C-alpha positions in Angstrom: -5.1 20.8 13.6 -5.4 21.5 9.4 -3.4 19.9 6.9 -1.6 22.4 4.4 -0.1 21.4 1.4 2.3 22.8 -1.3 2.7 22.0 -4.9 6.3 24.0 -6.4 5.5 23.8 -10.0 7.8 26.9 -10.8 10.9 27.9 -9.8 9.6 31.4 -7.7 7.1 29.3 -5.8 6.9 28.8 -1.7 7.7 25.2 -0.8 5.2 25.0 2.0 2.6 27.2 3.8 2.5 26.4 7.4 2.1 27.5 10.8 3.9 26.8 14.2 2.0 25.0 16.8 1.8 25.9 20.1 1.2 21.9 21.1 2.3 19.2 18.7 1.2 15.4 19.0 4.4 13.4 19.4 2.9 11.3 16.1 3.1 14.0 13.8 4.4 13.2 10.3 5.6 15.2 6.8 5.9 14.1 3.3 7.3 15.0 0.3 7.0 13.6 -3.3 9.6 14.9 -5.7 9.1 15.7 -9.7 12.1 14.9 -11.3 10.4 15.1 -14.5 10.1 18.8 -14.5 13.3 20.6 -13.4 12.7 24.6 -12.7 15.5 27.3 -12.3 18.9 27.0 -11.4 20.8 26.5 -8.4 24.4 28.9 -8.8 27.3 27.4 -7.4 28.1 30.8 -6.1 24.8 31.8 -4.3 25.6 31.6 -1.0 28.2 35.0 -0.6 29.0 37.5 2.1 28.9 41.4 2.2 31.2 43.6 4.4 31.8 47.0 4.9 34.7 48.6 2.4 36.0 49.5 5.6 37.0 46.1 6.6 39.4 46.2 4.1 40.6 49.7 4.1 41.6 48.9 8.0 43.6 45.8 7.1 41.5 43.2 7.5 40.5 39.9 5.1 44.1 39.5 4.5 44.7 35.7 3.4 47.9 35.3 5.4 47.1 36.0 9.0 44.8 34.0 11.3 42.4 31.8 10.3 40.5 34.1 8.0 41.6 31.8 4.3 39.9 28.8 6.2 36.8 30.3 7.0 36.5 31.1 3.6 37.3 27.9 1.9 35.5 26.0 4.6 32.1 27.6 3.6 32.6 26.6 0.3 35.2 28.0 -2.9 34.1 29.2 -5.6 31.8 31.8 -3.7 31.1 35.4 -4.0 31.8 38.4 -2.0 30.8 42.1 -1.9 32.4 45.2 -0.2 30.6 48.3 -0.2 28.0 49.2 2.5 27.7 52.2 4.4 31.0 53.1 4.9 31.4 53.8 1.4 29.9 56.8 0.9 29.8 57.8 4.5 33.3 58.0 5.3 36.0 56.3 3.0 38.2 57.9 1.2 40.4 56.6 -1.6 43.7 57.5 -2.2 46.0 56.8 -5.5 48.8 54.8 -5.6 52.4 56.9 -4.3 50.4 59.7 -2.7 50.1 59.9 0.7 46.4 60.5 2.5 46.0 64.5 3.1 47.0 66.1 6.5 44.3 66.8 7.9 41.9 64.3 6.4 38.4 66.2 5.2 36.4 66.4 8.5 33.6 63.6 7.1 36.7 61.0 6.2 36.4 58.1 9.0 38.4 55.3 6.9 40.7 55.8 3.4 41.0 52.7 0.6 44.4 52.3 -1.4 45.6 50.2 -4.0 47.3 48.2 -1.3 44.0 47.3 -0.3 42.7 46.0 -3.4 45.8 44.1 -3.7 45.2 42.1 -0.4 41.4 41.2 -1.6 43.3 39.6 -5.0 45.1 37.9 -3.1 42.3 36.1 -1.2 40.1 36.2 -4.1 42.7 33.9 -5.7 43.3 31.8 -2.6 39.9 31.0 -2.6 38.4 31.0 -6.0 35.6 33.6 -4.9 34.8 36.9 -7.2 34.2 40.2 -5.5 31.8 43.0 -6.2 33.6 46.5 -4.9 31.9 49.8 -4.3 32.9 53.4 -5.1 31.9 56.0 -3.6 29.5 58.0 -5.4 27.7 59.7 -2.6 30.7 62.0 -2.3 32.4 61.4 -5.9 35.4 62.8 -6.5 35.7 63.1 -10.5 39.8 62.4 -9.8 39.7 59.6 -7.1 36.7 57.9 -8.6 37.7 57.3 -11.9 41.6 56.1 -10.8 40.0 53.7 -7.9 37.7 52.4 -10.8 41.2 51.5 -12.7 43.2 50.1 -10.2 40.1 47.7 -9.6 40.4 46.5 -12.9 44.0 46.5 -13.4 44.7 44.3 -10.2 41.9 41.9 -10.0 40.8 41.5 -13.9 38.5 38.8 -14.4 38.0 38.4 -10.4 36.1 41.9 -10.1 32.3 40.6 -10.8 31.6 44.3 -10.8 32.0 47.6 -9.5 29.4 49.2 -7.4 28.8 52.4 -8.2 27.6 53.9 -4.5 25.6 52.6 -1.5 21.5 52.5 -1.1 21.5 56.0 -3.2 17.7 56.7 -2.1 18.8 57.9 1.5 21.4 60.1 0.4 19.6 63.1 0.8 18.8 62.0 4.6 22.5 61.2 5.4 23.4 64.5 4.0 25.2 63.5 1.1 23.2 65.5 -1.6 20.7 68.3 -1.4 16.7 67.7 -0.5 15.3 66.5 -2.7 17.5 64.4 -4.4 15.5 62.2 -6.8 16.4 59.1 -9.4 16.5 61.3 -12.3 19.9 62.9 -9.7 21.0 59.5 -9.2 20.7 58.5 -12.5 23.1 60.6 -13.9 25.7 60.3 -11.1 25.6 56.7 -11.6 26.0 57.3 -15.4 29.5 59.8 -14.4 30.6 56.4 -12.8 29.9 53.4 -14.7 31.5 55.6 -17.4 34.6 55.5 -15.5 34.3 51.6 -14.8 33.7 50.8 -18.5 34.0 47.3 -19.6 30.0 46.8 -18.6 31.1 45.6 -15.5 28.8 47.7 -12.8 26.1 46.2 -10.5 23.4 48.6 -8.9 21.9 50.2 -7.8 22.3 48.7 -4.0 19.1 50.1 -2.7 18.2 50.0 0.9 14.4 48.9 -0.3 14.7 45.6 -1.3 11.4 46.8 -3.9 12.3 50.1 -4.3 11.4 51.3 -7.7 15.0 53.1 -8.5 16.2 49.6 -9.1 13.6 48.7 -11.4 13.9 51.9 -13.3 18.0 51.5 -13.6 17.1 48.0 -14.8 14.8 49.5 -17.6 16.9 52.8 -17.7 20.6 51.3 -18.1 20.3 47.5 -18.8 22.8 48.0 -21.3 25.4 48.7 -19.0 24.7 46.9 -16.2 26.3 43.3 -15.7 24.0 42.9 -12.4 20.2 44.6 -10.5 21.3 44.6 -7.1 19.3 45.4 -3.6 19.3 44.6 0.1 17.2 43.1 2.2 16.6 43.0 6.2 13.4 41.3 6.9 13.5 41.2 10.2 12.4 44.5 12.3 14.0 45.8 15.4 11.8 44.0 17.9 12.1 40.5 15.8 11.9 37.6 18.2 13.1 33.8 17.2 10.0 32.4 16.3 9.1 35.6 14.6 12.1 35.3 11.8 11.2 31.7 11.4 7.7 31.9 10.6 6.0 31.8 7.2 4.8 35.2 7.4 7.9 36.0 7.2 9.6 34.1 4.2 6.6 35.0 2.7 7.2 38.6 3.6 10.8 38.5 2.3 10.0 36.7 -1.0 7.3 39.5 -1.5 9.6 42.1 -1.3 12.1 41.2 -3.8 9.5 39.7 -6.2 9.1 42.6 -8.5 12.8 44.2 -8.8 13.4 39.9 -9.9 10.4 40.1 -12.7 12.5 43.6 -13.7 15.7 42.0 -13.8 14.0 39.2 -15.5 13.0 41.1 -17.8 15.9 43.0 -18.9 18.2 39.7 -19.0 19.9 40.7 -15.9 21.3 38.9 -12.7 19.5 40.0 -9.5 21.4 39.3 -6.7 20.8 40.7 -3.0 24.2 41.8 -2.2 23.8 43.0 1.3 21.1 41.0 3.6 20.6 39.5 7.3 17.5 38.6 9.7 17.5 42.6 10.9 19.8 45.4 10.5 22.1 48.1 12.6 23.9 44.6 13.4 21.4 42.3 14.4 19.4 41.3 17.4 21.0 40.1 20.3 19.4 36.5 21.5 18.1 36.4 17.7 20.8 37.0 14.9 23.3 35.5 16.9 21.8 32.5 18.0 20.7 28.9 16.9 17.7 30.7 15.0 19.5 32.5 12.8 21.5 29.7 11.2 17.5 27.9 10.3 16.6 31.3 9.0 19.8 31.7 7.0 19.8 28.0 5.5 16.0 28.3 4.7 16.6 32.1 3.1 19.1 31.0 1.3 17.4 28.2 -0.9 14.3 29.9 -0.9 15.3 32.9 -2.6 17.4 30.4 -4.6 14.2 28.7 -5.9 12.6 31.8 -6.5 15.4 32.6 -9.3 17.9 35.1 -7.2 21.2 35.1 -8.6 22.4 34.8 -4.7 22.7 36.3 -1.7 25.5 38.2 0.3 25.4 37.9 4.2 26.2 40.9 5.3 28.5 41.0 8.6 31.6 42.5 10.2 35.0 41.1 11.8 35.1 42.7 15.0 34.4 41.1 18.5 31.2 39.0 18.8 28.3 40.6 20.3 30.5 44.0 21.0 29.8 47.4 19.6 31.8 48.2 16.2 31.1 51.7 15.0 28.3 54.4 14.9 26.2 51.8 17.6 26.0 48.7 15.5 26.9 45.5 17.4 28.7 42.6 16.2 25.5 40.0 16.8 24.3 38.7 12.8 27.9 37.9 11.5 28.8 34.5 10.2 32.3 34.6 11.8 33.6 37.5 14.3 36.8 37.2 17.2 36.2 35.6 20.6 38.3 38.3 22.2 40.1 42.0 21.5 43.7 39.6 21.3 41.8 37.6 18.4 40.7 40.4 16.8 44.0 42.2 16.1 44.8 38.6 15.1 42.3 37.7 12.3 41.5 34.5 14.5 37.8 34.2 14.0 34.8 31.8 15.5 32.0 30.3 13.1 28.8 31.8 14.6 25.6 30.2 13.8 24.4 31.6 10.6 27.8 30.3 9.2 26.3 26.4 9.7 23.1 27.7 7.9 25.2 29.1 5.2 27.2 26.2 5.0 24.4 23.7 4.6 22.9 25.8 2.1 26.0 25.4 0.3 26.0 21.6 0.3 23.5 21.5 -2.0 25.8 22.1 -4.5 25.3 23.4 -8.0 22.7 22.6 -9.6 18.7 22.4 -11.2 16.3 23.1 -9.2 13.1 20.0 -8.7 9.8 20.7 -7.9 8.3 18.9 -5.0 4.9 18.3 -2.7 5.6 19.0 0.5 2.5 18.0 2.8 2.5 18.7 6.9 1.2 20.4 10.1 4.5 22.0 10.9 6.9 24.9 10.0 8.6 22.9 7.5 10.2 23.8 4.3 12.0 22.0 1.7 14.0 21.9 -1.5 15.4 19.5 -3.7 18.1 19.9 -6.4 19.7 17.5 -9.0 23.2 18.4 -8.9 25.2 18.9 -11.7 27.0 16.0 -10.4 23.9 13.9 -11.2 23.3 13.2 -7.6 19.8 14.2 -5.9 20.1 16.7 -2.9 17.2 17.5 -0.9 17.3 20.2 2.2 14.1 20.0 4.9 14.8 22.8 7.6 12.2 21.9 10.4 11.5 25.7 12.2 9.7 24.7 14.9 11.1 24.8 18.2 14.0 22.9 19.5 11.5 21.5 22.4 8.2 20.8 20.3 8.1 16.7 18.8 9.9 15.3 16.2 8.7 14.6 12.8 8.7 11.4 10.9 9.4 12.1 7.4 8.7 9.8 4.9 10.1 10.9 1.2 9.1 9.0 -1.9 12.0 8.4 -4.0 11.4 5.2 -6.2 13.0 1.8 -6.2 16.1 2.9 -8.1 17.4 5.1 -5.3 19.2 2.5 -2.7 20.0 4.2 -0.1 20.9 8.2 1.6 23.1 9.7 3.3 21.8 12.3 5.7 23.6 15.7 7.7 22.2 17.2 10.2 22.2 20.6 11.4 21.3 20.9 15.3 21.0 22.9 17.8 20.5 23.1 21.8 17.7 25.6 21.2 16.5 28.4 19.1 17.7 31.2 21.7 21.5 29.4 22.6 24.3 30.0 20.4 25.3 26.4 20.2 25.4 25.0 16.6 26.3 21.8 15.0 26.7 19.6 12.1 27.0 16.4 12.3 28.0 16.9 16.4 30.7 18.7 15.2 32.2 23.0 15.0 34.4 24.8 13.2 37.8 24.3 15.1 40.2 26.8 15.8 42.1 26.8 12.8 38.8 28.0 11.2 38.3 23.6 10.0 34.7 22.1 9.9 35.3 18.3 10.4 31.7 16.8 10.8 31.2 12.8 11.8 29.9 10.5 9.1 26.7 11.3 7.6 24.0 9.0 8.8 23.3 6.3 6.5 19.6 5.9 5.1 18.1 2.9 3.8 15.2 2.8 0.9 12.4 0.4 1.5 9.6 0.0 -1.3 10.6 3.1 -2.6 10.5 5.3 0.1 13.1 7.0 2.7 12.3 7.2 6.4 14.1 10.7 8.1 13.4 10.8 12.3 13.8 14.9 11.9 14.2 16.8 15.4 12.4 20.1 16.0 14.5 22.9 15.0 16.7 21.0 13.2 17.6 20.9 9.2 19.1 18.2 7.4 20.7 17.7 3.4 19.6 14.4 2.2 21.9 12.8 -0.8 20.2 10.3 -2.6 22.2 7.0 -3.9 21.5 4.9 -6.8 
């Protein structure tokens, strides 16, 4: 087997170039050396967030007073970011002002309504969790009365909890979806966006929320409207309609998904703008059965979050829905890629949800806390990625994701940590196999109340300045170094 060595010297570099092996020796090893002297970029506290269709808010979901919604958010971690927009924003959502009733009959295109009461419910969720939000305004079907009214209500109700309003969703596809005439181009969108931005004011506008993470509409908007933008945003679904678990976890996919956002990330940095992939998941259209709803997605989600954070992205929002797990929700989309969903229709109505595999991967990524990335050297034959962060609390944490099939041999991981480190705590995420739903953290799962109570982390002593960790195939760890 060939040896691959990756030297990470900048925040934008991949931590590993490796290949999954069809036959793996029983004594495979990996080594990590951390460069603590040259920090390289921030890991923000709110990096890992969630994204929902605006319809979820309009139908009364995300209610912190019902079911286990509040616990599911707080378990994932306080003080993060939620985004509400999606295809239902421009396609079929109508804003209804305070004191008004929806028109009767509704316009033919309307399937969902949104009211100030829905924004107030969101505000209660944000207050209870410390999260902040981006919320979309329908610009694909812009109404000069309703759009500004929604903007005023959102700013008034949410205050500083509103990070930004999003003026429309995936505008480069509006013409093909019938919202705009054939030939609708960036210049037309920029004019429409400016009208919405003026209604919002206060420079709290995110955009353009393009479906294509490489779209020049995003880099153009960053250049043309940087004085009004508070955040540059794009979407990303790296997997295709036939993606397998092995393909999703491959080094090729990792390289592709980073390359796809690189140009717009650079454009945002050039204009000193935060850059957020505010709608993302493994694959589009609700996900792929056997991939997006299985353990493979937990490994991918953790790695995706850490990879993009290290590259300099300001945050990601994993897109999801709140229907019954693995069942159709609307327009032929299934509930397969969501971090949490309802086990039954009864649970859906009660807003009682269960954690799906990707939830655990996002939870693991959040255990890295906030801090500064440290470059590292990783040497291995195996499909492994690794990231190191010097936390704002002074502790160094290392995330290691082993992405081979769970039937492969374990890896003996050696980490050079120096003589000042006495021991380490190792938190493990494991699954039965890549195509199974079962996912645990230290043998524990999220209970029906929405709480996760892992068993105590493994304790590992440092010997001669080195830390030895046995890493099961198809598993991930967060290692916290103790002095």
